[in-house]
C-alpha positions as CSV (number, residue, x, y, z in Angstrom):
1,M,-2.1,-6.1,11.9
2,N,0.5,-6.3,14.6
3,P,4.3,-5.7,14.5
4,L,5.3,-7.7,17.6
5,K,4.2,-11.1,19.0
6,A,2.9,-10.9,22.5
7,S,4.4,-14.2,23.6
8,K,7.9,-12.8,22.9
9,L,7.6,-9.6,24.9
10,K,7.8,-10.9,28.4
11,G,10.8,-9.3,30.2
12,T,11.2,-6.5,27.5
13,R,10.4,-2.8,27.6
14,F,6.9,-3.7,26.3
15,D,6.0,-5.7,29.4
16,K,3.6,-3.0,30.5
17,L,1.6,-3.4,27.3
18,L,1.1,-7.1,28.1
19,E,0.0,-6.1,31.6
20,L,-2.5,-3.6,30.2
21,D,-3.9,-6.3,27.8
22,Q,-4.2,-8.8,30.7
23,S,-6.0,-6.2,32.9
24,F,-8.4,-5.4,30.1
25,E,-9.1,-9.1,29.6
26,K,-9.8,-9.6,33.3
27,S,-12.0,-6.6,33.4
28,Q,-13.9,-7.9,30.3
29,T,-14.2,-11.4,31.9
30,A,-15.7,-9.9,35.1
31,T,-18.1,-7.7,33.1
32,T,-19.1,-10.7,31.0
33,T,-19.7,-12.8,34.1
34,A,-21.8,-10.1,35.7
35,A,-23.7,-9.6,32.5
36,G,-24.4,-13.3,32.2
37,K,-25.7,-13.4,35.8
38,R,-28.0,-10.5,35.0
39,R,-29.2,-12.3,31.9
40,R,-30.0,-15.5,33.8
41,D,-31.9,-13.6,36.4
42,V,-33.9,-11.7,33.8
43,L,-34.7,-14.9,31.9
44,A,-35.8,-16.7,35.1
45,E,-38.1,-13.7,35.9
46,L,-39.4,-13.7,32.3
47,E,-40.1,-17.5,32.4
48,R,-41.9,-17.0,35.8
49,Q,-44.2,-14.3,34.3
50,V,-44.9,-16.4,31.2
51,G,-45.8,-19.3,33.4
52,E,-48.1,-17.2,35.5
53,R,-49.8,-15.8,32.4
54,K,-50.2,-19.3,31.0
55,R,-51.9,-20.5,34.1
56,R,-54.1,-17.4,34.3
57,D,-55.3,-17.5,30.7
58,F,-55.3,-21.2,29.8
59,G,-55.4,-23.0,33.1
60,D,-53.8,-26.5,32.9
61,T,-53.9,-26.7,29.1
62,D,-50.5,-27.7,27.6
63,I,-49.0,-25.1,25.2
64,D,-46.1,-25.7,23.0
65,M,-43.4,-23.2,24.0
66,S,-40.6,-24.6,21.7
67,F,-40.7,-21.4,19.6
68,F,-38.9,-19.6,22.4
69,D,-35.5,-20.8,21.2
70,S,-32.2,-19.4,22.3
71,N,-32.1,-16.8,19.6
72,F,-35.4,-15.5,20.8
73,W,-34.2,-15.1,24.4
74,D,-30.9,-13.5,23.3
75,T,-32.8,-11.0,21.2
76,L,-35.5,-10.3,23.8
77,V,-33.0,-9.9,26.7
78,P,-29.6,-8.3,25.7
79,A,-26.8,-9.0,28.1
80,D,-26.2,-5.4,29.2
81,N,-29.7,-4.0,28.7
82,P,-32.6,-5.9,30.3
83,L,-36.0,-5.2,28.8
84,D,-39.1,-4.0,30.5
85,L,-41.0,-7.2,31.3
86,S,-44.4,-5.7,30.8
87,V,-44.1,-6.0,27.0
88,P,-46.5,-8.7,26.0
89,S,-44.9,-9.9,22.7
90,L,-42.3,-9.0,20.0
91,D,-42.3,-9.7,16.3
92,F,-38.8,-11.0,15.2
93,P,-38.0,-9.4,11.8
94,G,-37.2,-11.6,8.8
95,I,-33.8,-11.1,7.1
96,D,-33.1,-12.0,3.5
97,T,-29.6,-12.2,2.0
98,S,-28.3,-13.0,-1.5
99,G,-25.0,-13.1,-3.2
100,S,-23.6,-13.5,-6.7
101,T,-20.2,-13.9,-8.4
102,T,-19.1,-12.8,-11.9
103,T,-16.3,-14.5,-13.9
104,R,-14.6,-13.3,-17.1
105,S,-12.8,-15.5,-19.5
106,M,-9.6,-14.2,-21.1
107,G,-7.6,-15.5,-24.1
108,M,-3.9,-16.5,-23.9
109,L,-1.2,-14.5,-25.7
110,P,1.5,-16.9,-26.9
111,D,5.3,-16.3,-26.6
112,S,5.0,-13.5,-24.0
113,S,6.2,-13.2,-20.5
114,L,6.3,-10.5,-17.8
115,D,8.3,-10.1,-14.6
116,F,6.0,-11.1,-11.7
117,G,6.1,-8.1,-9.4
118,S,7.4,-8.5,-5.8
119,I,4.6,-9.2,-3.4
120,E,5.1,-8.2,0.1
121,A,2.8,-9.6,2.7
122,L,2.8,-8.0,6.1
123,A,0.5,-6.9,8.9
124,D,-1.9,-3.8,9.0
125,A,-3.4,-0.5,8.1
126,F,-2.2,2.9,7.0
127,N,-0.1,5.6,8.8
128,S,1.8,8.7,7.8
129,M,5.4,7.8,7.0
130,L,6.8,10.8,8.7
131,I,5.6,11.6,12.3
132,Q,6.4,15.3,12.9
133,A,4.3,16.3,15.9
134,N,5.9,17.7,19.0
135,F,5.1,15.4,21.9
136,S,6.7,17.4,24.8
137,Y,3.4,17.3,26.7
138,F,4.1,13.7,27.6
139,K,6.7,14.8,30.1
140,A,4.1,15.8,32.6
141,F,2.6,12.3,32.6
142,A,5.4,9.8,31.8
143,R,9.0,9.3,33.0
144,D,10.3,8.0,29.7
145,A,9.2,6.2,26.5
146,N,8.7,2.9,28.5
147,D,6.1,4.4,30.9
148,V,3.1,3.2,28.8
149,V,0.5,3.9,31.5
150,G,1.7,7.5,31.8
151,L,1.8,8.0,28.0
152,M,-1.7,6.7,27.6
153,K,-2.9,9.1,30.4
154,G,-1.2,12.0,28.7
155,S,-2.3,11.1,25.1
156,K,-4.1,13.9,23.2
157,T,-5.4,11.7,20.4
158,N,-8.4,9.4,20.5
159,D,-6.6,6.5,18.8
160,F,-3.4,6.9,20.8
161,S,-1.4,7.5,17.6
162,D,0.9,9.9,19.5
163,V,1.7,7.1,22.0
164,L,2.5,4.7,19.2
165,A,4.9,7.3,17.7
166,V,6.8,7.5,21.0
167,I,7.0,3.7,21.8
168,R,7.4,2.3,18.3
169,P,10.0,-0.5,18.2
170,T,13.5,-0.4,16.8
171,P,14.7,-2.6,13.9
172,D,16.4,-5.0,16.3
173,E,13.3,-5.3,18.4
174,V,11.2,-6.0,15.3
175,K,13.6,-8.7,14.2
176,A,13.7,-10.3,17.6
177,Y,10.0,-10.1,18.5
178,G,8.2,-10.0,15.1
179,H,6.1,-12.6,13.4
180,L,7.9,-15.4,11.6
181,S,7.3,-16.2,7.9
182,S,6.6,-19.8,8.8
183,D,3.8,-18.7,11.1
184,L,2.4,-16.0,8.7
185,I,2.5,-17.9,5.4
186,Q,0.4,-21.1,5.8
187,Q,-0.1,-21.9,2.1
188,C,1.5,-20.7,-1.1
189,T,0.7,-21.5,-4.7
190,F,2.2,-19.8,-7.8
191,D,0.8,-20.7,-11.3
192,A,-0.6,-23.9,-9.9
193,M,2.8,-24.9,-8.4
194,D,3.4,-25.2,-4.6
195,C,5.7,-22.5,-3.4
196,S,5.5,-23.2,0.4
197,S,9.2,-24.1,0.5
198,W,10.4,-21.0,-1.4
199,T,12.3,-18.4,0.6
200,W,10.8,-15.0,1.5
201,Y,13.1,-12.1,2.1
202,P,12.5,-10.4,5.5
203,I,12.3,-6.7,5.8
204,P,11.6,-5.1,9.3
205,N,9.2,-2.2,9.4
206,Q,8.5,0.1,12.4
207,K,4.7,0.0,12.0
208,Y,3.9,-3.4,10.4
209,G,6.7,-5.5,12.0
210,M,8.4,-8.2,9.9
211,C,7.5,-8.0,6.2
212,Y,8.3,-10.8,3.8
213,T,8.9,-10.3,0.1
214,F,8.1,-12.9,-2.6
215,N,10.2,-12.8,-5.8
216,H,13.0,-10.8,-4.2
217,G,15.9,-11.9,-6.4
218,V,18.4,-12.5,-3.6
219,N,20.6,-15.4,-4.4
220,T,18.1,-16.5,-7.1
221,K,16.7,-15.5,-10.5
222,L,13.5,-13.4,-10.6
223,I,10.4,-15.3,-11.4
224,K,8.7,-14.7,-14.8
225,T,5.3,-15.8,-15.9
226,N,3.5,-16.1,-19.3
227,R,0.1,-16.8,-17.7
228,F,-2.6,-14.4,-16.8
229,G,-6.1,-14.5,-15.5
230,S,-7.6,-15.3,-12.1
231,Q,-6.8,-19.1,-12.4
232,Y,-3.1,-18.3,-12.2
233,G,-0.8,-16.0,-10.2
234,L,0.2,-16.1,-6.6
235,K,-2.3,-17.5,-4.0
236,L,-1.6,-17.2,-0.3
237,T,-3.3,-18.4,2.9
238,L,-2.0,-16.1,5.6
239,D,-2.3,-16.2,9.4
240,P,-1.9,-12.8,11.1
241,E,-1.8,-14.7,14.5
242,V,-4.6,-12.7,16.1
243,D,-3.9,-14.4,19.5
244,E,-0.4,-12.8,19.5
245,Y,-1.7,-9.2,19.0
246,V,-0.7,-6.5,21.4
247,G,-3.7,-4.3,22.0
248,L,-2.1,-0.8,21.5
249,F,-0.1,-1.9,18.5
250,S,-3.1,-3.6,16.7
251,P,-6.2,-1.5,16.3
252,T,-7.1,-3.6,13.2
253,V,-6.8,-7.2,12.1
254,G,-5.6,-8.3,8.7
255,I,-2.7,-8.3,6.2
256,R,-0.9,-5.5,4.4
257,V,0.0,-6.3,0.8
258,V,2.4,-4.1,-1.2
259,I,3.0,-4.8,-4.9
260,H,6.2,-3.2,-6.3
261,P,9.0,-3.8,-8.7
262,S,11.5,-6.3,-7.3
263,N,14.3,-3.8,-7.4
264,I,12.5,-1.0,-5.7
265,R,12.3,-0.6,-1.9
266,P,8.7,-1.1,-0.6
267,Y,7.0,1.5,1.6
268,P,3.9,-0.1,3.1
269,E,3.0,3.1,4.9
270,Q,2.6,4.9,1.6
271,N,1.5,2.2,-0.8
272,G,-0.4,-0.9,0.1
273,I,-3.6,-2.9,0.2
274,D,-5.3,-4.2,3.3
275,A,-6.5,-7.8,3.2
276,A,-9.0,-8.6,5.9
277,T,-9.3,-12.0,7.7
278,S,-12.3,-14.2,6.8
279,F,-12.1,-12.7,3.2
280,S,-10.4,-13.6,0.0
281,T,-8.8,-10.5,-1.5
282,Q,-8.4,-10.6,-5.3
283,I,-5.8,-8.2,-6.7
284,G,-5.6,-7.9,-10.5
285,I,-2.5,-6.1,-11.7
286,R,-1.2,-4.4,-14.9
287,K,2.3,-3.4,-15.5
288,N,3.1,0.2,-16.5
289,V,6.5,1.6,-17.6
290,I,7.4,5.3,-17.9
291,N,10.7,6.1,-19.8
292,R,11.7,9.7,-19.3
293,F,14.1,11.7,-21.6
294,K,17.2,12.4,-19.6
295,D,18.6,15.3,-21.6
296,Y,15.7,17.6,-20.8
297,T,14.1,16.2,-17.6
298,G,17.3,15.7,-15.6
299,C,16.1,12.2,-14.5
300,I,18.4,9.7,-12.8
301,D,19.3,6.3,-14.2
302,A,18.3,3.6,-11.8
303,V,21.0,0.9,-11.3
304,D,19.6,-2.5,-11.8
305,P,21.5,-5.8,-12.0
306,S,21.4,-7.0,-15.6
307,D,20.6,-10.6,-14.7
308,G,17.7,-9.6,-12.5
309,S,19.3,-10.8,-9.3
310,D,21.7,-9.4,-6.7
311,N,24.6,-11.4,-8.0
312,G,24.7,-13.9,-5.2
313,T,24.9,-11.3,-2.4
314,P,23.1,-12.2,0.9
315,T,21.4,-8.8,1.2
316,K,19.0,-7.0,-1.0
317,T,20.2,-4.2,-3.2
318,Y,17.5,-1.7,-4.3
319,S,17.6,0.6,-7.3
320,Y,17.0,4.3,-7.1
321,S,13.5,5.6,-6.5
322,L,12.3,9.1,-5.6
323,L,10.7,8.1,-2.4
324,S,13.8,6.2,-1.1
325,C,16.0,9.1,-2.1
326,M,13.9,11.6,-0.1
327,D,13.7,9.3,2.9
328,D,17.5,8.6,2.9
329,C,18.2,12.3,2.5
330,L,16.0,13.3,5.4
331,Q,17.3,10.6,7.8
332,N,21.0,11.3,6.8
333,K,20.4,15.0,7.5
334,M,18.9,14.2,10.9
335,N,21.7,11.8,11.8
336,E,24.2,14.5,10.7
337,T,22.5,17.3,12.6
338,C,21.0,15.6,15.6
339,S,23.2,12.4,16.0
340,C,20.0,10.3,16.0
341,W,17.5,8.8,13.6
342,D,13.7,9.1,13.6
343,R,12.5,6.2,11.5
344,F,13.9,3.2,9.6
345,S,13.2,1.6,6.3
346,G,14.5,-1.9,6.8
347,E,18.1,-1.2,7.8
348,S,19.6,-0.8,11.2
349,H,21.2,2.5,12.3
350,S,24.4,2.9,14.3
351,A,23.1,6.1,15.9
352,P,20.4,6.0,18.6
353,R,16.8,6.9,17.9
354,C,15.7,10.5,18.6
355,S,14.1,10.7,22.0
356,Y,10.9,12.7,22.6
357,F,12.0,13.2,26.2
358,S,15.3,14.9,25.3
359,D,14.8,18.6,24.9
360,T,17.9,18.8,22.7
361,Q,17.1,16.0,20.3
362,S,13.4,16.9,20.2
363,A,14.2,20.5,19.2
364,C,16.8,19.4,16.7
365,R,14.4,16.9,15.2
366,D,11.6,19.4,14.8
367,G,14.1,21.9,13.2
368,V,15.1,19.3,10.6
369,Y,11.5,18.5,9.7
370,S,10.7,22.3,9.5
371,D,13.7,22.8,7.1
372,F,12.6,19.8,5.1
373,D,9.0,21.1,4.7
374,Q,10.3,24.5,3.6
375,G,12.6,23.1,1.0
376,K,15.8,24.3,2.8
377,I,17.4,20.8,2.7
378,D,19.0,20.2,-0.7
379,C,18.3,16.5,-1.4
380,D,19.0,16.5,-5.1
381,C,16.4,13.9,-5.8
382,S,15.0,13.6,-9.3
383,L,12.6,11.3,-11.0
384,P,14.1,8.0,-12.2
385,C,14.6,7.7,-16.0
386,T,12.7,4.4,-16.0
387,D,9.8,4.1,-13.6
388,V,7.8,0.8,-13.3
389,Y,4.6,0.6,-11.3
390,F,1.6,-1.8,-11.1
391,S,-1.9,-0.5,-11.3
392,T,-4.4,-2.7,-9.3
393,I,-8.0,-3.6,-9.3
394,V,-9.1,-5.1,-5.9
395,S,-12.2,-7.1,-5.1
396,S,-13.0,-9.4,-2.1
397,S,-15.5,-12.1,-1.1
398,R,-16.2,-14.1,2.1
399,W,-13.7,-16.8,2.7
400,P,-13.7,-19.7,3.4
401,S,-17.2,-21.0,2.8
402,P,-18.6,-23.2,5.6
403,R,-17.9,-26.5,3.8
404,Y,-14.5,-25.5,2.5
405,S,-13.5,-24.4,6.0
406,R,-13.6,-28.0,7.1
407,I,-11.4,-29.1,4.1
408,L,-9.0,-26.3,4.9
409,A,-8.8,-27.1,8.6
410,K,-8.0,-30.8,7.7
411,K,-5.3,-29.7,5.3
412,L,-3.7,-27.3,7.7
413,R,-4.2,-29.7,10.7
414,N,-3.3,-27.1,13.3
415,Y,-6.6,-25.2,12.9
416,P,-10.2,-26.2,14.0
417,A,-12.9,-25.5,11.4
418,N,-13.9,-22.3,13.2
419,G,-10.3,-21.3,13.6
420,T,-9.9,-20.8,9.8
421,K,-12.0,-17.6,10.2
422,Q,-8.8,-15.9,11.5
423,L,-7.0,-16.6,8.3
424,A,-6.8,-14.3,5.2
425,H,-6.6,-15.3,1.6
426,V,-4.7,-13.2,-1.0
427,H,-4.6,-13.8,-4.7
428,V,-2.5,-11.6,-7.0
429,Y,-2.5,-12.2,-10.8
430,F,-1.9,-10.4,-14.1
431,E,-5.2,-9.3,-15.7
432,E,-3.6,-9.3,-19.2
433,L,-0.3,-10.3,-20.6
434,N,0.7,-6.9,-21.9
435,Y,1.9,-3.6,-20.4
436,Q,1.6,0.1,-21.1
437,S,4.7,2.0,-22.0
438,I,4.9,5.8,-21.9
439,D,8.0,7.1,-23.6
440,E,9.2,10.7,-23.5
441,S,11.1,12.0,-26.6
442,S,12.3,15.4,-27.8
443,A,9.6,17.1,-29.9
444,Y,12.2,19.0,-31.9
445,E,15.7,17.7,-32.4
446,L,18.8,19.4,-33.9
447,F,18.5,17.4,-37.1
448,N,15.0,18.8,-37.5
449,L,16.3,22.3,-37.0
450,F,19.0,22.0,-39.7
451,A,16.5,20.3,-42.1
452,D,14.0,23.1,-41.6
453,L,16.7,25.8,-42.0
454,G,17.9,24.2,-45.3
455,G,14.4,24.1,-46.6
456,I,13.8,27.7,-45.7
457,L,17.1,28.8,-47.1
458,G,16.5,26.9,-50.3
459,L,13.2,28.6,-50.7
460,Y,14.6,32.0,-50.1
461,I,17.5,31.4,-52.5
462,G,15.2,30.2,-55.2
463,F,13.1,33.3,-54.9
464,S,16.2,35.5,-54.8
465,V,17.7,34.1,-58.1
466,C,14.4,34.6,-59.9
467,G,14.0,38.1,-58.5
468,L,17.6,39.0,-59.5
469,V,17.2,38.0,-63.1
470,E,14.0,40.0,-63.3
471,F,15.7,43.0,-61.7
472,L,18.5,42.9,-64.2
473,E,16.1,42.7,-67.1
474,I,14.2,45.8,-65.8
475,A,17.5,47.7,-65.3
476,V,18.6,47.0,-68.9
477,I,15.3,48.3,-70.2
478,I,15.5,51.5,-68.1
479,I,19.1,52.1,-69.3
480,Q,18.1,51.7,-72.9
481,L,15.2,54.1,-72.5
482,L,17.4,56.8,-70.8
483,F,20.7,56.7,-72.6
484,V,20.3,55.0,-76.0
485,P,18.6,57.3,-78.6
486,M,15.8,55.8,-80.4
487,K,16.2,55.6,-84.3
488,T,13.6,57.4,-86.4
489,H,12.5,56.2,-89.8
490,R,11.8,58.9,-92.4
491,T,9.6,58.2,-95.4
492,A,10.1,59.8,-98.9
493,P,7.6,62.3,-100.0
494,V,5.1,61.3,-102.6
495,T,5.3,63.3,-105.8
496,N,2.6,63.6,-108.4
497,S,3.7,62.9,-111.9
């Protein structure tokens, strides 16, 4: 993956990178030439010894030597490591390979549709979104950020990641020297319909260069689909233009794919899938929705155009997300405190970029990052009330097959059959036409409180009335016993007659 095209960098501040690449290529060519000469000399000596052994052991008898094919010689005599010629023979090992594919049939759910998530195709691997290291040690080796040779001499990382942090391009440089969508996207099919002529929304990124978004909703309605399964979805044939790679910017080769809601700003450094060249990357997706309860969680309502588009505006309007809020808060604080910015997320900045060679800006920048890490910057960023994300299942297989590569080359016309190995194939589709929704709700509302209070009071009142009646009855009985004299009945004496 590569942010800038080499053919566009002549005469720019990245000219030194091109010179380094060319010097490496010349050195490699010279090394290859020397290695080839050593190989030819060794093979000639080996053939001479084989001929002498043949004459010594078999005289003038003819022996079929055809089994010594080119693969045998290449294996026996590596380019940079000639073997000891005293070895009499070698057994070439046998290698067995096998492959299998698995398919799964899925039923169709009628009268259902889902928004097809925005697919962002761009170029290369992962990196931390915020680069916070202090690179003051470069001053002893380099004059400024354009002194690439000095920066590489002073680098303290094995992969030159500190150098990349210093010389990374600006938004304007990415727009001017980045890869074009017409070069990147060679074939496009959506639900068995050709989408090669559809527009892709460009987004510059400081690590991956120009990114292009499918189903962006700018000046158009968002695309919906009621089809699912691996036979449908978005299929792309992508060309990362390996020949245009700049060595220091491109340690890996491939395509970076980000799947995100159309109204949410993508962050390929944080979320993304790498699709390698010479492979078909299958990405099955499922939609997930989280609805948070605002009254108790303090979430923020995301503003989203009701019609699913940006109302005809020429620029993309993104809804609120926690990551974009934190990013904007940090960069605004840095611009306010240091009068410079440290990274960009697709938009240009009026202030200059913070320089690692300025003691004032470097110290200010490190101070802002330190305050941010310790929570001293009040960003007031909460979770969105409605959060949509796509869970993915990724698989890959070799692509294209030897016979299909000839068909593909004929279709693309600009590629020879072996040139299709530099292409990448990406297929994104819904696994099922349903989605998971997680809804937060109050476990105990005010209505439930009043209902429970009424029930309890009713119970208490019921017990109280019964108890009062019984208490009055007991009181009456006690009063009668204490204050009312009891009547006695006298019986007449019995007389004897």
